[in-house]
All heavy atoms as TSV, in Angstrom:
chain	resi	resn	atom	element	x	y	z
A	1	MET	N	N	50.458	-4.812	11.646
A	1	MET	CA	C	49.541	-4.157	12.563
A	1	MET	C	C	48.301	-3.695	11.802
A	1	MET	O	O	48.383	-3.200	10.685
A	1	MET	CB	C	50.240	-2.951	13.192
A	1	MET	CG	C	49.410	-2.313	14.274
A	1	MET	SD	S	50.386	-1.156	15.216
A	1	MET	CE	C	49.455	0.307	14.975
A	2	MET	N	N	47.151	-3.900	12.411
A	2	MET	CA	C	45.891	-3.564	11.742
A	2	MET	C	C	45.682	-2.048	11.739
A	2	MET	O	O	45.969	-1.365	12.719
A	2	MET	CB	C	44.726	-4.232	12.476
A	2	MET	CG	C	43.394	-3.973	11.808
A	2	MET	SD	S	41.976	-4.564	12.748
A	2	MET	CE	C	42.336	-6.254	12.954
A	3	ASN	N	N	45.208	-1.563	10.617
A	3	ASN	CA	C	44.894	-0.152	10.519
A	3	ASN	C	C	43.613	0.122	11.304
A	3	ASN	O	O	42.567	-0.465	11.033
A	3	ASN	CB	C	44.728	0.215	9.045
A	3	ASN	CG	C	44.625	1.703	8.836
A	3	ASN	OD1	O	44.477	2.463	9.784
A	3	ASN	ND2	N	44.715	2.108	7.583
A	4	LEU	N	N	43.680	1.004	12.288
A	4	LEU	CA	C	42.530	1.267	13.150
A	4	LEU	C	C	41.385	1.945	12.404
A	4	LEU	O	O	40.224	1.793	12.778
A	4	LEU	CB	C	42.960	2.105	14.351
A	4	LEU	CG	C	43.839	1.379	15.367
A	4	LEU	CD1	C	44.213	2.311	16.506
A	4	LEU	CD2	C	43.152	0.150	15.907
A	5	ALA	N	N	41.698	2.682	11.344
A	5	ALA	CA	C	40.641	3.327	10.564
A	5	ALA	C	C	39.765	2.272	9.888
A	5	ALA	O	O	38.534	2.402	9.849
A	5	ALA	CB	C	41.240	4.264	9.532
A	6	ILE	N	N	40.377	1.223	9.390
A	6	ILE	CA	C	39.608	0.153	8.748
A	6	ILE	C	C	38.762	-0.575	9.782
A	6	ILE	O	O	37.601	-0.916	9.527
A	6	ILE	CB	C	40.536	-0.803	7.996
A	6	ILE	CG1	C	41.179	-0.075	6.816
A	6	ILE	CG2	C	39.788	-2.034	7.512
A	6	ILE	CD1	C	42.216	-0.861	6.078
A	7	LEU	N	N	39.291	-0.792	10.961
A	7	LEU	CA	C	38.525	-1.412	12.036
A	7	LEU	C	C	37.329	-0.543	12.421
A	7	LEU	O	O	36.216	-1.031	12.603
A	7	LEU	CB	C	39.413	-1.662	13.253
A	7	LEU	CG	C	38.721	-2.256	14.474
A	7	LEU	CD1	C	38.185	-3.648	14.145
A	7	LEU	CD2	C	39.665	-2.299	15.648
A	8	ALA	N	N	37.548	0.761	12.527
A	8	ALA	CA	C	36.460	1.678	12.870
A	8	ALA	C	C	35.377	1.668	11.802
A	8	ALA	O	O	34.178	1.684	12.114
A	8	ALA	CB	C	37.005	3.087	13.061
A	9	LEU	N	N	35.775	1.634	10.538
A	9	LEU	CA	C	34.786	1.576	9.463
A	9	LEU	C	C	34.034	0.256	9.479
A	9	LEU	O	O	32.840	0.208	9.206
A	9	LEU	CB	C	35.464	1.787	8.106
A	9	LEU	CG	C	35.935	3.220	7.850
A	9	LEU	CD1	C	36.759	3.280	6.578
A	9	LEU	CD2	C	34.761	4.173	7.765
A	10	GLY	N	N	34.711	-0.825	9.821
A	10	GLY	CA	C	34.034	-2.118	9.948
A	10	GLY	C	C	32.992	-2.096	11.044
A	10	GLY	O	O	31.887	-2.628	10.890
A	11	ILE	N	N	33.310	-1.473	12.160
A	11	ILE	CA	C	32.338	-1.348	13.251
A	11	ILE	C	C	31.175	-0.462	12.826
A	11	ILE	O	O	30.014	-0.736	13.159
A	11	ILE	CB	C	33.039	-0.822	14.518
A	11	ILE	CG1	C	34.011	-1.874	15.049
A	11	ILE	CG2	C	32.022	-0.440	15.591
A	11	ILE	CD1	C	34.924	-1.383	16.140
A	12	ALA	N	N	31.465	0.584	12.067
A	12	ALA	CA	C	30.399	1.450	11.569
A	12	ALA	C	C	29.471	0.696	10.621
A	12	ALA	O	O	28.247	0.864	10.666
A	12	ALA	CB	C	30.993	2.673	10.870
A	13	VAL	N	N	30.031	-0.145	9.776
A	13	VAL	CA	C	29.221	-0.960	8.868
A	13	VAL	C	C	28.353	-1.933	9.658
A	13	VAL	O	O	27.197	-2.178	9.304
A	13	VAL	CB	C	30.118	-1.688	7.841
A	13	VAL	CG1	C	29.353	-2.747	7.086
A	13	VAL	CG2	C	30.718	-0.683	6.871
A	14	LEU	N	N	28.890	-2.463	10.736
A	14	LEU	CA	C	28.099	-3.327	11.608
A	14	LEU	C	C	26.902	-2.555	12.166
A	14	LEU	O	O	25.783	-3.073	12.201
A	14	LEU	CB	C	28.971	-3.868	12.745
A	14	LEU	CG	C	28.251	-4.700	13.798
A	14	LEU	CD1	C	27.779	-6.018	13.182
A	14	LEU	CD2	C	29.156	-4.955	14.972
A	15	GLY	N	N	27.128	-1.326	12.580
A	15	GLY	CA	C	26.034	-0.488	13.072
A	15	GLY	C	C	24.990	-0.214	12.007
A	15	GLY	O	O	23.786	-0.224	12.282
A	16	VAL	N	N	25.448	0.024	10.788
A	16	VAL	CA	C	24.519	0.247	9.678
A	16	VAL	C	C	23.663	-0.994	9.445
A	16	VAL	O	O	22.445	-0.906	9.257
A	16	VAL	CB	C	25.303	0.634	8.397
A	16	VAL	CG1	C	24.423	0.567	7.172
A	16	VAL	CG2	C	25.880	2.029	8.545
A	17	SER	N	N	24.278	-2.153	9.489
A	17	SER	CA	C	23.538	-3.394	9.282
A	17	SER	C	C	22.516	-3.632	10.385
A	17	SER	O	O	21.386	-4.057	10.123
A	17	SER	CB	C	24.502	-4.574	9.213
A	17	SER	OG	O	25.396	-4.406	8.147
A	18	LEU	N	N	22.886	-3.354	11.617
A	18	LEU	CA	C	21.939	-3.494	12.725
A	18	LEU	C	C	20.774	-2.511	12.575
A	18	LEU	O	O	19.619	-2.867	12.823
A	18	LEU	CB	C	22.653	-3.264	14.059
A	18	LEU	CG	C	23.590	-4.367	14.515
A	18	LEU	CD1	C	24.357	-3.929	15.751
A	18	LEU	CD2	C	22.825	-5.639	14.777
A	19	GLY	N	N	21.083	-1.290	12.171
A	19	GLY	CA	C	20.028	-0.293	11.972
A	19	GLY	C	C	19.040	-0.715	10.901
A	19	GLY	O	O	17.825	-0.547	11.058
A	20	GLU	N	N	19.549	-1.291	9.830
A	20	GLU	CA	C	18.663	-1.760	8.765
A	20	GLU	C	C	17.792	-2.919	9.254
A	20	GLU	O	O	16.605	-2.986	8.941
A	20	GLU	CB	C	19.487	-2.196	7.560
A	20	GLU	CG	C	18.658	-2.528	6.356
A	20	GLU	CD	C	19.516	-2.752	5.133
A	20	GLU	OE1	O	20.614	-2.170	5.040
A	20	GLU	OE2	O	19.075	-3.522	4.264
A	21	GLY	N	N	18.368	-3.794	10.027
A	21	GLY	CA	C	17.603	-4.908	10.576
A	21	GLY	C	C	16.501	-4.439	11.498
A	21	GLY	O	O	15.366	-4.926	11.442
A	22	PHE	N	N	16.806	-3.475	12.362
A	22	PHE	CA	C	15.786	-2.930	13.263
A	22	PHE	C	C	14.670	-2.242	12.486
A	22	PHE	O	O	13.491	-2.365	12.824
A	22	PHE	CB	C	16.396	-1.949	14.258
A	22	PHE	CG	C	17.246	-2.592	15.312
A	22	PHE	CD1	C	18.406	-1.980	15.749
A	22	PHE	CD2	C	16.904	-3.811	15.867
A	22	PHE	CE1	C	19.197	-2.563	16.723
A	22	PHE	CE2	C	17.687	-4.410	16.837
A	22	PHE	CZ	C	18.834	-3.777	17.260
A	23	LEU	N	N	15.039	-1.516	11.437
A	23	LEU	CA	C	14.037	-0.827	10.624
A	23	LEU	C	C	13.073	-1.817	9.985
A	23	LEU	O	O	11.849	-1.672	10.098
A	23	LEU	CB	C	14.719	0.007	9.538
A	23	LEU	CG	C	13.785	0.613	8.487
A	23	LEU	CD1	C	12.970	1.737	9.107
A	23	LEU	CD2	C	14.565	1.104	7.308
A	24	VAL	N	N	13.607	-2.830	9.338
A	24	VAL	CA	C	12.759	-3.807	8.660
A	24	VAL	C	C	11.908	-4.590	9.665
A	24	VAL	O	O	10.721	-4.841	9.430
A	24	VAL	CB	C	13.620	-4.751	7.786
A	24	VAL	CG1	C	12.788	-5.879	7.215
A	24	VAL	CG2	C	14.286	-3.961	6.673
A	25	ALA	N	N	12.477	-4.932	10.812
A	25	ALA	CA	C	11.717	-5.664	11.834
A	25	ALA	C	C	10.555	-4.827	12.358
A	25	ALA	O	O	9.436	-5.332	12.522
A	25	ALA	CB	C	12.635	-6.070	12.974
A	26	ASN	N	N	10.798	-3.553	12.599
A	26	ASN	CA	C	9.729	-2.709	13.124
A	26	ASN	C	C	8.655	-2.423	12.083
A	26	ASN	O	O	7.470	-2.318	12.419
A	26	ASN	CB	C	10.298	-1.411	13.687
A	26	ASN	CG	C	11.004	-1.629	14.996
A	26	ASN	OD1	O	10.563	-2.421	15.819
A	26	ASN	ND2	N	12.113	-0.939	15.195
A	27	ILE	N	N	9.042	-2.305	10.819
A	27	ILE	CA	C	8.040	-2.140	9.760
A	27	ILE	C	C	7.187	-3.393	9.657
A	27	ILE	O	O	5.967	-3.331	9.483
A	27	ILE	CB	C	8.721	-1.809	8.412
A	27	ILE	CG1	C	9.386	-0.447	8.464
A	27	ILE	CG2	C	7.730	-1.882	7.265
A	27	ILE	CD1	C	8.463	0.745	8.508
A	28	ALA	N	N	7.812	-4.561	9.783
A	28	ALA	CA	C	7.062	-5.821	9.722
A	28	ALA	C	C	6.076	-5.912	10.886
A	28	ALA	O	O	4.931	-6.355	10.709
A	28	ALA	CB	C	8.016	-7.007	9.732
A	29	LYS	N	N	6.500	-5.495	12.075
A	29	LYS	CA	C	5.597	-5.501	13.231
A	29	LYS	C	C	4.428	-4.541	13.016
A	29	LYS	O	O	3.279	-4.865	13.336
A	29	LYS	CB	C	6.350	-5.103	14.494
A	29	LYS	CG	C	7.285	-6.145	15.014
A	29	LYS	CD	C	8.012	-5.620	16.248
A	29	LYS	CE	C	9.132	-6.529	16.652
A	29	LYS	NZ	N	9.907	-5.965	17.783
A	30	ALA	N	N	4.722	-3.368	12.498
A	30	ALA	CA	C	3.669	-2.388	12.255
A	30	ALA	C	C	2.689	-2.886	11.199
A	30	ALA	O	O	1.476	-2.682	11.317
A	30	ALA	CB	C	4.274	-1.055	11.825
A	31	ALA	N	N	3.196	-3.546	10.167
A	31	ALA	CA	C	2.327	-4.087	9.120
A	31	ALA	C	C	1.470	-5.224	9.659
A	31	ALA	O	O	0.331	-5.407	9.228
A	31	ALA	CB	C	3.158	-4.557	7.936
A	32	ALA	N	N	2.001	-5.976	10.612
A	32	ALA	CA	C	1.217	-7.065	11.212
A	32	ALA	C	C	0.084	-6.502	12.058
A	32	ALA	O	O	-1.004	-7.080	12.121
A	32	ALA	CB	C	2.117	-7.954	12.054
A	33	ARG	N	N	0.333	-5.367	12.697
A	33	ARG	CA	C	-0.705	-4.755	13.531
A	33	ARG	C	C	-1.787	-4.085	12.696
A	33	ARG	O	O	-2.960	-4.133	13.043
A	33	ARG	CB	C	-0.074	-3.708	14.465
A	33	ARG	CG	C	0.502	-4.318	15.696
A	33	ARG	CD	C	0.905	-3.224	16.684
A	33	ARG	NE	N	2.282	-3.490	17.081
A	33	ARG	CZ	C	3.319	-2.710	16.834
A	33	ARG	NH1	N	3.165	-1.565	16.218
A	33	ARG	NH2	N	4.521	-3.050	17.229
A	34	GLN	N	N	-1.355	-3.401	11.618
A	34	GLN	CA	C	-2.308	-2.683	10.765
A	34	GLN	C	C	-2.018	-3.001	9.292
A	34	GLN	O	O	-1.336	-2.244	8.609
A	34	GLN	CB	C	-2.219	-1.182	11.001
A	34	GLN	CG	C	-2.682	-0.767	12.375
A	34	GLN	CD	C	-2.638	0.726	12.554
A	34	GLN	OE1	O	-1.761	1.394	12.028
A	34	GLN	NE2	N	-3.597	1.244	13.297
A	35	PRO	N	N	-2.541	-4.106	8.803
A	35	PRO	CA	C	-2.236	-4.523	7.427
A	35	PRO	C	C	-2.702	-3.526	6.361
A	35	PRO	O	O	-2.137	-3.481	5.277
A	35	PRO	CB	C	-2.985	-5.845	7.277
A	35	PRO	CG	C	-3.372	-6.270	8.633
A	35	PRO	CD	C	-3.359	-5.073	9.509
A	36	GLU	N	N	-3.707	-2.721	6.673
A	36	GLU	CA	C	-4.204	-1.768	5.673
A	36	GLU	C	C	-3.193	-0.655	5.387
A	36	GLU	O	O	-3.284	0.016	4.364
A	36	GLU	CB	C	-5.540	-1.159	6.118
A	36	GLU	CG	C	-5.483	-0.280	7.345
A	36	GLU	CD	C	-5.573	-1.030	8.659
A	36	GLU	OE1	O	-5.615	-2.285	8.655
A	36	GLU	OE2	O	-5.570	-0.364	9.703
A	37	LEU	N	N	-2.211	-0.467	6.244
A	37	LEU	CA	C	-1.182	0.551	6.023
A	37	LEU	C	C	0.069	-0.009	5.358
A	37	LEU	O	O	1.081	0.679	5.276
A	37	LEU	CB	C	-0.780	1.187	7.360
A	37	LEU	CG	C	-1.833	2.031	8.058
A	37	LEU	CD1	C	-1.306	2.542	9.376
A	37	LEU	CD2	C	-2.259	3.173	7.177
A	38	PHE	N	N	0.000	-1.240	4.876
A	38	PHE	CA	C	1.200	-1.892	4.350
A	38	PHE	C	C	1.822	-1.106	3.198
A	38	PHE	O	O	3.050	-0.989	3.112
A	38	PHE	CB	C	0.897	-3.321	3.904
A	38	PHE	CG	C	2.119	-4.033	3.395
A	38	PHE	CD1	C	3.118	-4.425	4.265
A	38	PHE	CD2	C	2.281	-4.290	2.041
A	38	PHE	CE1	C	4.250	-5.067	3.815
A	38	PHE	CE2	C	3.411	-4.923	1.574
A	38	PHE	CZ	C	4.400	-5.316	2.467
A	39	GLY	N	N	1.009	-0.545	2.306
A	39	GLY	CA	C	1.553	0.207	1.168
A	39	GLY	C	C	2.372	1.403	1.614
A	39	GLY	O	O	3.474	1.648	1.113
A	40	LYS	N	N	1.845	2.174	2.562
A	40	LYS	CA	C	2.576	3.335	3.071
A	40	LYS	C	C	3.823	2.911	3.839
A	40	LYS	O	O	4.872	3.541	3.723
A	40	LYS	CB	C	1.675	4.172	3.970
A	40	LYS	CG	C	0.575	4.878	3.236
A	40	LYS	CD	C	-0.266	5.713	4.176
A	40	LYS	CE	C	-1.395	6.375	3.412
A	40	LYS	NZ	N	-2.231	7.193	4.280
A	41	LEU	N	N	3.693	1.844	4.621
A	41	LEU	CA	C	4.838	1.364	5.385
A	41	LEU	C	C	5.925	0.823	4.467
A	41	LEU	O	O	7.115	1.004	4.731
A	41	LEU	CB	C	4.398	0.279	6.370
A	41	LEU	CG	C	3.512	0.740	7.522
A	41	LEU	CD1	C	2.983	-0.462	8.284
A	41	LEU	CD2	C	4.252	1.680	8.434
A	42	GLN	N	N	5.523	0.180	3.380
A	42	GLN	CA	C	6.497	-0.365	2.444
A	42	GLN	C	C	7.291	0.760	1.786
A	42	GLN	O	O	8.510	0.672	1.642
A	42	GLN	CB	C	5.785	-1.204	1.389
A	42	GLN	CG	C	6.711	-1.950	0.476
A	42	GLN	CD	C	5.944	-2.813	-0.518
A	42	GLN	OE1	O	4.762	-2.581	-0.770
A	42	GLN	NE2	N	6.610	-3.796	-1.061
A	43	THR	N	N	6.603	1.830	1.420
A	43	THR	CA	C	7.287	2.986	0.832
A	43	THR	C	C	8.272	3.586	1.830
A	43	THR	O	O	9.410	3.908	1.484
A	43	THR	CB	C	6.264	4.049	0.404
A	43	THR	OG1	O	5.354	3.461	-0.514
A	43	THR	CG2	C	6.938	5.240	-0.236
A	44	LEU	N	N	7.836	3.717	3.068
A	44	LEU	CA	C	8.706	4.252	4.117
A	44	LEU	C	C	9.909	3.336	4.343
A	44	LEU	O	O	11.038	3.813	4.509
A	44	LEU	CB	C	7.906	4.408	5.407
A	44	LEU	CG	C	8.627	4.988	6.608
A	44	LEU	CD1	C	9.067	6.414	6.320
A	44	LEU	CD2	C	7.711	4.953	7.813
A	45	MET	N	N	9.672	2.033	4.318
A	45	MET	CA	C	10.759	1.082	4.519
A	45	MET	C	C	11.785	1.183	3.394
A	45	MET	O	O	12.986	1.205	3.638
A	45	MET	CB	C	10.228	-0.346	4.597
A	45	MET	CG	C	11.314	-1.380	4.819
A	45	MET	SD	S	10.735	-3.079	4.824
A	45	MET	CE	C	10.182	-3.280	3.151
A	46	PHE	N	N	11.324	1.248	2.152
A	46	PHE	CA	C	12.260	1.334	1.034
A	46	PHE	C	C	13.079	2.615	1.091
A	46	PHE	O	O	14.273	2.623	0.785
A	46	PHE	CB	C	11.533	1.226	-0.309
A	46	PHE	CG	C	11.093	-0.171	-0.636
A	46	PHE	CD1	C	9.874	-0.395	-1.254
A	46	PHE	CD2	C	11.886	-1.255	-0.338
A	46	PHE	CE1	C	9.468	-1.678	-1.561
A	46	PHE	CE2	C	11.492	-2.548	-0.646
A	46	PHE	CZ	C	10.276	-2.752	-1.262
A	47	THR	N	N	12.454	3.704	1.508
A	47	THR	CA	C	13.190	4.962	1.643
A	47	THR	C	C	14.251	4.848	2.728
A	47	THR	O	O	15.402	5.251	2.531
A	47	THR	CB	C	12.218	6.112	1.974
A	47	THR	OG1	O	11.209	6.174	0.979
A	47	THR	CG2	C	12.955	7.438	2.047
A	48	GLY	N	N	13.879	4.288	3.869
A	48	GLY	CA	C	14.843	4.114	4.958
A	48	GLY	C	C	15.976	3.184	4.587
A	48	GLY	O	O	17.149	3.470	4.870
A	49	VAL	N	N	15.653	2.073	3.946
A	49	VAL	CA	C	16.692	1.125	3.534
A	49	VAL	C	C	17.622	1.770	2.510
A	49	VAL	O	O	18.835	1.550	2.539
A	49	VAL	CB	C	16.059	-0.178	2.995
A	49	VAL	CG1	C	17.086	-1.043	2.293
A	49	VAL	CG2	C	15.419	-0.957	4.127
A	50	ALA	N	N	17.087	2.590	1.615
A	50	ALA	CA	C	17.929	3.258	0.619
A	50	ALA	C	C	18.944	4.176	1.292
A	50	ALA	O	O	20.128	4.184	0.925
A	50	ALA	CB	C	17.060	4.048	-0.353
A	51	PHE	N	N	18.509	4.944	2.280
A	51	PHE	CA	C	19.446	5.819	2.979
A	51	PHE	C	C	20.473	5.024	3.774
A	51	PHE	O	O	21.653	5.373	3.819
A	51	PHE	CB	C	18.698	6.786	3.902
A	51	PHE	CG	C	18.080	7.935	3.176
A	51	PHE	CD1	C	16.708	8.107	3.178
A	51	PHE	CD2	C	18.862	8.853	2.501
A	51	PHE	CE1	C	16.125	9.160	2.508
A	51	PHE	CE2	C	18.298	9.919	1.819
A	51	PHE	CZ	C	16.921	10.071	1.819
A	52	ILE	N	N	20.036	3.947	4.403
A	52	ILE	CA	C	20.964	3.130	5.187
A	52	ILE	C	C	21.977	2.450	4.272
A	52	ILE	O	O	23.167	2.401	4.563
A	52	ILE	CB	C	20.191	2.109	6.034
A	52	ILE	CG1	C	19.385	2.836	7.120
A	52	ILE	CG2	C	21.132	1.102	6.678
A	52	ILE	CD1	C	18.419	1.949	7.871
A	53	GLU	N	N	21.518	1.939	3.132
A	53	GLU	CA	C	22.437	1.307	2.177
A	53	GLU	C	C	23.398	2.333	1.588
A	53	GLU	O	O	24.560	2.012	1.317
A	53	GLU	CB	C	21.657	0.623	1.049
A	53	GLU	CG	C	20.980	-0.652	1.476
A	53	GLU	CD	C	21.954	-1.748	1.828
A	53	GLU	OE1	O	22.983	-1.889	1.143
A	53	GLU	OE2	O	21.692	-2.459	2.801
A	54	GLY	N	N	22.929	3.556	1.382
A	54	GLY	CA	C	23.821	4.612	0.906
A	54	GLY	C	C	24.962	4.840	1.885
A	54	GLY	O	O	26.125	4.981	1.497
A	55	THR	N	N	24.630	4.866	3.164
A	55	THR	CA	C	25.659	5.009	4.193
A	55	THR	C	C	26.630	3.833	4.146
A	55	THR	O	O	27.850	4.015	4.251
A	55	THR	CB	C	25.011	5.084	5.593
A	55	THR	OG1	O	24.067	6.144	5.597
A	55	THR	CG2	C	26.040	5.306	6.665
A	56	PHE	N	N	26.096	2.633	3.973
A	56	PHE	CA	C	26.943	1.442	3.896
A	56	PHE	C	C	27.935	1.552	2.738
A	56	PHE	O	O	29.126	1.292	2.898
A	56	PHE	CB	C	26.083	0.191	3.737
A	56	PHE	CG	C	26.877	-1.032	3.397
A	56	PHE	CD1	C	27.604	-1.684	4.370
A	56	PHE	CD2	C	26.903	-1.509	2.101
A	56	PHE	CE1	C	28.357	-2.812	4.056
A	56	PHE	CE2	C	27.642	-2.618	1.778
A	56	PHE	CZ	C	28.370	-3.271	2.762
A	57	PHE	N	N	27.461	1.951	1.561
A	57	PHE	CA	C	28.350	2.005	0.403
A	57	PHE	C	C	29.387	3.119	0.535
A	57	PHE	O	O	30.519	2.984	0.065
A	57	PHE	CB	C	27.555	2.128	-0.891
A	57	PHE	CG	C	26.887	0.848	-1.283
A	57	PHE	CD1	C	25.514	0.767	-1.392
A	57	PHE	CD2	C	27.628	-0.299	-1.511
A	57	PHE	CE1	C	24.891	-0.419	-1.729
A	57	PHE	CE2	C	27.018	-1.497	-1.853
A	57	PHE	CZ	C	25.650	-1.552	-1.967
A	58	ILE	N	N	29.027	4.213	1.185
A	58	ILE	CA	C	30.010	5.274	1.426
A	58	ILE	C	C	31.092	4.765	2.377
A	58	ILE	O	O	32.283	5.001	2.161
A	58	ILE	CB	C	29.319	6.535	1.980
A	58	ILE	CG1	C	28.500	7.190	0.871
A	58	ILE	CG2	C	30.337	7.515	2.541
A	58	ILE	CD1	C	27.609	8.305	1.337
A	59	LEU	N	N	30.679	4.048	3.417
A	59	LEU	CA	C	31.666	3.481	4.347
A	59	LEU	C	C	32.536	2.433	3.658
A	59	LEU	O	O	33.747	2.368	3.900
A	59	LEU	CB	C	30.957	2.872	5.550
A	59	LEU	CG	C	30.319	3.861	6.505
A	59	LEU	CD1	C	29.437	3.127	7.509
A	59	LEU	CD2	C	31.373	4.679	7.211
A	60	LEU	N	N	31.931	1.628	2.808
A	60	LEU	CA	C	32.709	0.622	2.084
A	60	LEU	C	C	33.731	1.280	1.161
A	60	LEU	O	O	34.897	0.871	1.110
A	60	LEU	CB	C	31.765	-0.271	1.278
A	60	LEU	CG	C	32.393	-1.425	0.524
A	60	LEU	CD1	C	32.993	-2.429	1.507
A	60	LEU	CD2	C	31.370	-2.096	-0.367
A	61	ALA	N	N	33.323	2.314	0.449
A	61	ALA	CA	C	34.250	3.028	-0.429
A	61	ALA	C	C	35.359	3.694	0.386
A	61	ALA	O	O	36.526	3.706	-0.034
A	61	ALA	CB	C	33.499	4.062	-1.256
A	62	SER	N	N	35.014	4.219	1.556
A	62	SER	CA	C	36.022	4.843	2.415
A	62	SER	C	C	37.062	3.835	2.872
A	62	SER	O	O	38.247	4.167	3.003
A	62	SER	CB	C	35.354	5.476	3.636
A	62	SER	OG	O	34.455	6.467	3.245
A	63	THR	N	N	36.619	2.620	3.118
A	63	THR	CA	C	37.547	1.576	3.535
A	63	THR	C	C	38.615	1.338	2.454
A	63	THR	O	O	39.794	1.223	2.757
A	63	THR	CB	C	36.813	0.271	3.824
A	63	THR	OG1	O	35.814	0.511	4.807
A	63	THR	CG2	C	37.737	-0.808	4.313
A	64	PHE	N	N	38.192	1.295	1.209
A	64	PHE	CA	C	39.141	1.066	0.131
A	64	PHE	C	C	40.024	2.291	-0.112
A	64	PHE	O	O	41.172	2.163	-0.498
A	64	PHE	CB	C	38.425	0.668	-1.158
A	64	PHE	CG	C	37.883	-0.727	-1.107
A	64	PHE	CD1	C	36.507	-0.952	-1.090
A	64	PHE	CD2	C	38.729	-1.821	-1.050
A	64	PHE	CE1	C	36.001	-2.228	-1.037
A	64	PHE	CE2	C	38.230	-3.107	-0.984
A	64	PHE	CZ	C	36.856	-3.316	-0.976
A	65	LEU	N	N	39.481	3.488	0.127
A	65	LEU	CA	C	40.297	4.692	-0.062
A	65	LEU	C	C	41.364	4.825	1.020
A	65	LEU	O	O	42.455	5.292	0.763
A	65	LEU	CB	C	39.400	5.926	-0.069
A	65	LEU	CG	C	38.477	6.075	-1.285
A	65	LEU	CD1	C	37.568	7.275	-1.120
A	65	LEU	CD2	C	39.305	6.201	-2.555
A	66	ILE	N	N	41.036	4.436	2.238
A	66	ILE	CA	C	41.990	4.528	3.338
A	66	ILE	C	C	43.104	3.496	3.174
A	66	ILE	O	O	44.270	3.759	3.444
A	66	ILE	CB	C	41.286	4.353	4.698
A	66	ILE	CG1	C	40.437	5.583	4.972
A	66	ILE	CG2	C	42.277	4.137	5.823
A	66	ILE	CD1	C	39.598	5.469	6.212
A	67	LYS	N	N	42.716	2.318	2.685
A	67	LYS	CA	C	43.678	1.239	2.512
A	67	LYS	C	C	44.687	1.643	1.489
A	67	LYS	O	O	45.815	1.618	1.513
A	67	LYS	CB	C	42.954	-0.025	2.084
A	67	LYS	CG	C	43.771	-1.260	2.209
A	67	LYS	CD	C	42.923	-2.454	1.882
A	67	LYS	CE	C	43.713	-3.724	2.096
A	67	LYS	NZ	N	42.968	-4.889	1.713
């Protein structure tokens, strides 16, 4: 029988991945509209991706701890 905690963490990781995709897509759209702001947008994107990836790695570590 599958451990439901691992399934829940897998779904959470899926959400994290979707959030990162939406962030990068919207930054790309904003940069296309106003290319002169690309430097500021890039910094904002890297900060957002870092926090999202941090969440991903915490969830991944939790999966191994629960198992």
